[in-house]
C-alpha positions as CSV (number, residue, x, y, z in Angstrom):
1,M,-20.3,-10.3,-5.3
2,R,-17.6,-10.0,-8.0
3,I,-15.0,-7.6,-7.1
4,C,-11.7,-6.4,-9.0
5,A,-8.5,-6.1,-7.5
6,I,-6.0,-4.0,-8.5
7,D,-2.4,-3.1,-8.1
8,T,-1.6,0.2,-9.4
9,D,2.1,0.0,-11.6
10,T,3.0,3.0,-13.5
11,R,4.2,0.3,-16.4
12,S,2.0,-3.2,-15.5
13,P,-0.7,-2.6,-13.3
14,G,-1.7,-6.0,-12.3
15,Y,-5.5,-7.4,-11.6
16,A,-7.2,-9.8,-10.9
17,I,-11.2,-10.8,-10.8
18,F,-13.2,-12.5,-8.1
19,D,-16.2,-14.6,-8.1
20,G,-16.4,-14.5,-4.3
21,V,-13.5,-16.4,-3.2
22,K,-12.8,-17.7,-6.1
23,C,-10.3,-16.2,-8.2
24,I,-12.0,-16.3,-12.4
25,E,-9.1,-14.0,-14.3
26,H,-5.7,-12.2,-13.6
27,G,-3.0,-11.0,-15.5
28,I,-1.4,-7.5,-16.4
29,I,-3.8,-4.6,-17.5
30,P,-2.5,-3.8,-21.3
31,L,-1.1,-0.2,-21.9
32,K,-1.5,1.5,-25.4
33,R,3.3,1.7,-26.4
34,G,3.7,-0.1,-23.4
35,N,4.5,3.3,-21.3
36,R,2.1,4.5,-18.9
37,I,-1.1,4.0,-17.3
38,R,-2.7,7.0,-18.6
39,D,-2.4,5.0,-21.5
40,V,-4.5,2.5,-20.4
41,F,-7.0,1.0,-22.8
42,A,-10.0,2.5,-22.3
43,K,-12.2,0.2,-23.9
44,W,-10.7,-2.6,-21.4
45,M,-11.3,-0.9,-18.9
46,L,-14.6,-0.5,-19.3
47,D,-15.2,-4.2,-20.1
48,L,-13.7,-5.0,-16.7
49,V,-16.1,-2.4,-14.9
50,S,-18.8,-4.5,-16.4
51,R,-17.5,-7.4,-15.2
52,S,-17.3,-6.6,-11.9
53,D,-19.1,-5.3,-9.0
54,I,-16.8,-3.4,-6.6
55,L,-13.0,-2.1,-7.2
56,V,-10.4,-3.1,-4.5
57,I,-7.3,-0.6,-5.0
58,E,-4.1,-0.6,-2.8
59,D,-4.2,2.7,-1.3
60,Q,-1.1,5.2,-1.7
61,F,1.3,4.5,0.8
62,I,3.2,8.0,1.7
63,P,6.9,6.8,3.4
64,K,8.3,9.4,6.0
65,K,11.8,11.0,5.3
66,K,11.9,9.7,1.4
67,P,11.3,12.4,-0.2
68,N,13.0,11.6,-3.1
69,V,10.1,9.3,-3.9
70,A,7.5,12.0,-4.3
71,K,8.1,12.0,-8.3
72,S,6.7,8.5,-8.3
73,M,4.2,8.5,-5.8
74,L,2.9,10.9,-7.9
75,Y,2.4,9.0,-10.7
76,L,1.1,6.6,-8.3
77,A,-1.5,8.5,-7.4
78,A,-2.6,9.9,-10.8
79,A,-2.4,6.2,-12.0
80,R,-4.9,5.2,-8.9
81,G,-7.3,8.1,-10.0
82,K,-7.7,7.3,-13.5
83,L,-8.2,3.6,-12.5
84,E,-11.1,4.1,-9.8
85,L,-12.5,6.9,-12.4
86,F,-13.7,4.1,-14.8
87,F,-16.0,2.2,-12.0
88,E,-17.1,5.4,-10.4
89,L,-18.3,6.8,-13.5
90,E,-20.5,3.1,-13.4
91,G,-21.5,3.5,-10.3
92,K,-19.5,0.8,-8.7
93,R,-17.8,0.8,-5.3
94,V,-14.7,1.7,-5.1
95,V,-12.7,0.6,-1.6
96,R,-8.8,1.6,-1.0
97,L,-7.2,-0.8,1.0
98,M,-3.8,-0.3,2.7
99,A,-1.1,-2.8,1.9
100,F,-0.6,-3.0,5.7
101,K,-4.0,-4.1,6.5
102,W,-3.8,-7.0,3.5
103,Q,0.1,-7.9,3.6
104,S,-0.5,-8.8,7.8
105,D,-3.1,-11.0,6.7
106,V,-2.3,-13.1,3.9
107,L,2.0,-12.7,4.2
108,W,3.0,-13.2,7.4
109,T,2.9,-16.4,9.5
110,T,2.1,-16.6,12.8
111,A,6.3,-16.8,13.4
112,R,6.1,-13.6,11.9
113,K,4.0,-11.7,14.0
114,N,6.1,-10.5,16.0
115,K,8.6,-9.0,13.4
116,P,6.4,-6.7,11.5
117,W,9.1,-5.6,9.0
118,M,10.0,-7.5,5.7
119,N,12.1,-5.8,2.9
120,R,10.8,-6.1,-0.6
121,E,12.1,-8.9,-1.5
122,E,11.3,-11.3,0.8
123,A,7.8,-9.6,1.0
124,E,7.3,-10.3,-3.0
125,R,8.5,-13.7,-3.1
126,R,6.0,-14.2,-0.3
127,T,3.4,-12.8,-2.6
128,K,3.8,-14.6,-5.6
129,M,4.1,-18.1,-3.6
130,V,0.5,-17.0,-1.7
131,A,-0.7,-16.0,-5.3
132,E,0.0,-19.2,-7.0
133,E,-1.1,-21.1,-3.8
134,I,-4.3,-19.1,-4.4
135,V,-4.7,-19.7,-8.5
136,G,-3.1,-23.2,-8.6
137,G,0.3,-22.1,-10.5
138,G,1.3,-19.3,-13.2
139,V,2.0,-16.3,-11.6
140,T,5.3,-15.0,-12.7
141,N,4.4,-11.4,-12.1
142,A,4.7,-9.6,-8.7
143,D,2.3,-7.2,-9.4
144,V,-0.5,-9.5,-10.3
145,A,0.6,-11.2,-7.0
146,S,-0.2,-8.5,-5.4
147,A,-3.7,-8.2,-7.2
148,I,-4.8,-11.6,-6.4
149,C,-3.6,-11.6,-3.0
150,I,-5.5,-8.0,-2.7
151,G,-8.5,-10.0,-4.2
152,S,-8.2,-12.6,-2.0
153,Y,-7.9,-10.6,1.5
154,F,-11.1,-8.6,1.0
155,A,-13.3,-11.8,-0.8
156,R,-13.0,-13.3,2.2
157,L,-13.4,-10.3,4.5
158,Y,-16.9,-9.4,2.4
159,Q,-17.8,-13.1,3.1
160,V,-17.3,-12.6,6.5
161,H,-18.3,-9.7,7.2
162,G,-21.0,-8.2,4.1
163,D,-20.9,-4.9,3.6
164,L,-19.7,-4.2,6.7
165,A,-16.3,-5.6,4.9
166,L,-15.7,-1.7,3.2
167,D,-15.6,-0.4,6.3
168,I,-13.1,-2.5,7.6
169,A,-11.0,-3.2,4.7
170,T,-10.8,1.6,4.6
171,Q,-9.9,2.1,7.8
172,S,-6.1,3.4,7.7
173,K,-4.5,3.3,11.2
174,K,-3.3,0.3,12.1
175,K,-3.9,-0.8,15.5
176,T,-1.7,-0.1,18.1
177,K,-1.8,-1.3,21.9
178,V,-2.4,1.5,25.0
179,S,-0.3,1.8,27.7
180,A,-1.8,1.2,31.1
181,T,-1.0,4.5,31.9
182,K,-2.5,5.7,28.7
183,R,-5.9,3.8,29.7
184,G,-5.5,5.9,33.1
185,Q,-4.9,2.9,35.1
186,T,-2.1,2.7,37.9
187,R,0.2,-0.8,38.2
188,G,-2.8,-2.3,40.4
189,G,-5.2,-2.4,37.9
190,K,-7.3,0.2,39.3
191,K,-8.4,3.7,37.8
192,R,-7.0,7.1,39.0
């Protein structure tokens, strides 16, 4: 199973290709005129698609109470759609993966599990550090590092669960603890 992981950024989208759980290639998707993802080289993308069986791409996170980011979210959604289209036209499977899925598995250590929030700088630093461990060094771009981490997360998930990994990865809701009263229990543990 060859997995192509892409971290969508409108200016420097990173990608990584995994053969099984081994990262065999990574870099930045080249853009014409270096402007926006709409200027991606179609021939280069089709070559990337031909060397992959599945695309794993980070899904759009929409932050609450931040209307000022609407324009950038629209650009990212359009970029994601264009990249997905290359794969879908060739009949390849596409998996949208929420950031919290791979980040909670790849970035958070056991010590951090009780602190689910990480600022952007710390997350970027940890992403680069983990990506360098995965490929053996030489990762300086944050978008490429994210693509490597996304690909590694899904490759390991697929290795363990096979096609079921497609469903596991695309679940978009965080698991939350349900209180005993919501489960219909009293303090004594008996059902009401």
